N, C-alpha and C positions, 0 to 999 in steps of 0.2 A: 063607958071607956071601950076603946077599940084599938087594935094594933095599927101602926102607921105602915103604909106601903113602903117597901124598901127594895133597892137594887144593890147588888154586890159584884165585885170583881177581884181577881187574884193577881198579885204581882210577886216578884221574886222575894222582896223583903217585907211586904205588908199586904194586908187585905183591906179593901175599901168598902164601906157600906154607906149608901146614901138613903136617908129617910126622907121621903117625899112629902113634906108637910109645909104648906105655904104659911107665911106670917106666924111662925112658931113663937110662943111665949112660955114662960115658966119652964125653960129647958133644963133637963137633967140628963147627963150622960155619965154612966158609971162603967169603968173598965176594971175587970178582975182578971185573974190569970187565965181562966177558961170560960168567962162569961162577959157579955156586954149587955148593959141595960140602957134603955132609952125611954124618956117620957117628956111630954110637952102638951101644951094646949095650942091648937092651931086651926087654920082654915077659916072660912067665912062664918062657920057655925060655932067656932070656939069649942071644938070637940077635944076631949082629953084622949091622948094617944099613949099607949104603953107597950113596949116590946122588951122581952127578955130572951136572950139568945145564949144557948149552951154551945160554945164554939167548937169547931172541928179539932183544933189543936190549941196549945197555949200561946198567949201573946205576952209581950212586955208591956204591962199596964202603965208603967211610968213613962214610956216613950210614945204611947198611943195618944191621939189628939182628936178634936172635933172642931168643925167650923160651921157656923150658922150663916145662911144667906136668907134672902126673902122667900125663896122657893123651896129650900131643903136644908137638911143638916148632913154634912159629909163627915164621916168618921174614918180616921186613919188608924188601923190596928196594926202595930208593929209586931211581926212574927217573932216568937221566942227562938225559933229555929229557921233563920232565913235560908232560902234556897229549897225549901220543901213545898211542893205544890199542894194546894188544898182542892180536892175534887168537889167539895161542897163547903158551905159556910158552917153548917150545924153539925153537932156531934152525931145526932140521930139521922137516919136516912129518910125520915118522914118529910112529905111535901108540905110546906107552909104556904097557905094561899096568899099571904101578904108579901112573900119574898120571891124576887125574880133575879135572874142573872143579868148583869148589865153587859150585853154583847157589844155595845158601842165602845166600851172601854176594855173589853176582855182582850188579852194577848196571851197566846200560848207560848210563854217565855221558856218553857222547857225545850222547845224546838226553835232554836235561833237560826235556822237554815236560811230564812229570808235575809237576815242581816249579813250572813256570810256570803250569800249569792250577790247581794248588793256590793259588798266589798270587792269581790272578785270582778264584777262588772266594772266598778270604778277603777280598779287597778288596770284592767284591760284598756279602758279608755285613755288613761294617763300614759300608758306605755306605747300607744300608737304614735308613730311619727308621721309627718306630712308626706313622706314618700309612699306610704301604703294606701293613700286615699286615691280612689280611681278618678280619672279626669272625666268629668261629666260633660265637657264641651264637645267631645268627639261625637260625630254622627255614627249611628250604627246601621246595620243593614235593613232594618225594618222601618227606617225613617223616609222611605221613598214616597214620592208624591202619589196620592191615591187618585184614581180616575174619577171624573165628575159623575155624579148620579144623574140619570135621565128622568 
């Protein structure tokens, strides 16, 4: 038995864990207030995987869910206190060799300045009227004919 490789990322209301096991069978996912358990048989070698995670903070185990695909099992852990960022998935600061941060899905939602900047840019574009657009048809001084090269 060995732990499954997993990736995780944080969102405002939930934490997501993706256990990367292809063709999983005999799947068991257990959500408790401060723990998450995962076990299955998977891969081409039919290896038994088991992971037990003591979570950084409490979750709402009744609202937490999982979804199995052919390539992985994605777990949605609903935070008991939405709006609280998790700096790590586990209670302890120890580094787990099988657990990585999913930077492709990570979003620093505590800093929403990108969305705010986009909204300001969008408002600016909508407030521009046609009178402020420069006329690109006019010739300017540096459009003079260049002398031929010898």
